[in-house]
N, C-alpha and C positions, 0 to 999 in steps of 0.2 A: 676224324675224319668220320662223319655222318654216312647214315646210308642213305639214298636217292628215296628221297620224300617227293610225290608227288599229292599238294594237297587241295583239296577243291574250299575252296571257300565262296560260300552264300551269301546271301539276305534281300530281303526284298528290298527293290527301289526307295533310293535315299536312306541307307543308314550310313551311308561315307564309304562303301563295302571299298571300291576299286579306290580311296584315300587309302584307307588303313592296307590296301594291299600296295600299293608304292611304296610307302612308309615300313613295311615288314623288309621290302625287297630291300631297300635303301641299307638297313640294319643290318640284314646277311650280309649282304657286300662288303660291311666291313670287315665282317670275323672274317673273310676271304673265302667264303664258297662261292661258286655259280651257283646262279638265280635264275629264270628266266620269270614271269607272269603274262601270262597272257588270258585274251579276255574272249569266251567261248561265243559270244554273239557277235562278235567282229568276223571271228570266223567264219560264223554261219552266216553273213550279211556279205560278204565277198562269193560266198555261192551264190545268195540270193540274188545280186547284180544280174548274172545271170540272166534269172529271171526276170525283168524289169522291176525289181526293187528298187523304188531309190532313198530310201531313208529306213534305220535298221529299225523300227517302230515301227515299221510298216512289214516285219514280218511276222507279227503276232496274227494279221490280215490274212495271212496265206494259209491252206486247207493245211488241218494237221499231219494229214501223210507227206507234203512239203514240205511242211514242218521239222519232222520226224529226218525227212531223208537230206536234208541241210544240218542237224543235229548230226548224223552218223559221218557225214563229210569232217564237221571241224573234230567229231573223237579221234576220227583217225590220223588226222594233221597233229593232235595232241599227242596223240600218244607214240610216235616217231620223234617228240622233242627229248632232248636229254639236258640236266644239269641237277647239281647236288638238290638244288629246290626248284621243285615247275610248282608256283603257284597258280591254281585257274581260274579263275574268275567267272561265273556265270551265276543261274538261277536256280529254283528248286521248281517255281514255278511259273511258267505264262499265264498271265490272265488274256483268253481268249475268246470268242463269242460263243465257244460251245461250251467255256469256263475255264474253269484252272485243268493248265493240261502240266506234268510232269516234266519237268527241265532236264531230270535223270533218270528216264528211266533205265532200268537192268541191264538194257545192250548196249547203253552210253555207258552205264557202271563200269559194264566189263570192259571195253573199250580204253577206260582211263585208268583201270586200275589204280583208286587213289592209297596213298597210303595214312592221310588225315580228313577229316570233313570237319570245318569248321561255318559257323554261323554267323553272320555280324549282326547286333541287334543295335537296335536305338528307341528313345523314348518316341512314342507318337508324336508329338508338338515338334520335337527334334526334324523326323521324318518329315512332315507336313511341310516344314520352314526350307528345308534342303530342297523337297522337289519344287516348291515354288521358284525358289532360285537357280533353279537347272533349267534354262532357257536355248540349250540347246536339244532339250527330248521333249517328245510329247507322252508328257505325263493325263493318265487320267488322275480326276480331280474328285478324292477321295475324303472323308472324316475322319476323326479317331476311333471311330468305331471299327472301322475299316479296317485301319491299319492295326488293330488288335486281331482284329479277325484274321485280318492276311500272316502277321506273326503265329498266331496259335498253329494253323494251314502247315506257316515253314517250321516251326517244329517239328511235327507229326511228320511230316516231309521228310527232314532232316532223323528223326528216330528212325521212320523208316529205311532209309538209303543206309543208316549206322547197321541196322540188323540184316540188311540185305548183303553190304560189304567186310563185316565183320572188322571195320578198322576203326579208330577211339575218334570221337566226337567231340565240339566244344564249343561253347558258346559264349560270346565275346559279346562286352556292350561296347558301344563309341559312343561315348558323351562326348557333346557338344562342347569344342575346346579342350577335350582332354586325349587326344588320339594317341598322347605315349602311354596311355594305360591298355590300349586294347592291343597295340602291337607290340607291349611289353608282354600278355599273358601270352599274344601266339608265339615268342620267341623261345619265349620259358617251353610251351608243349610239342615246339619242333625239335629243341632240346640245340638250342642257338646260343640261348644265356644261361 
């Protein structure tokens, strides 16, 4: 039996984060552990609907104050969840009209109390391709240079988050058509394999 783990999994849009999480959940279940995954933004969106938001990507257009309230409500709900492994699918930053806004400010980290931080990355060309294929989302059009910049900002935010929480950080590359490699590395880090 492993100690309960609360794993915050992050990555810029298009790295395949949710796909990797789904595969990790599948593999953890094979080892007969209890496992849950939760999408932080989905919980925020459930609350945002009460404010008249009709699509989750519209939340970025809310005031920072309103977004902060939504974040805290989502974090409080997640803090009550129980499983051997709880994977929290979220973002280190959100691009708003005011600029990049931290997705995991200190009050959210305190509420979530993570045991592990995992940053999923992918090659810029793969990210652009995935974003173009994702017709269900309103994605900002960006070039490879912007993807590289977002990745650098994400790494900096991961480092800051690691210093604040004092928990292990892992960066995993999710290569196109090789999700098994990313999944395996995460399972090893979590002590499942």
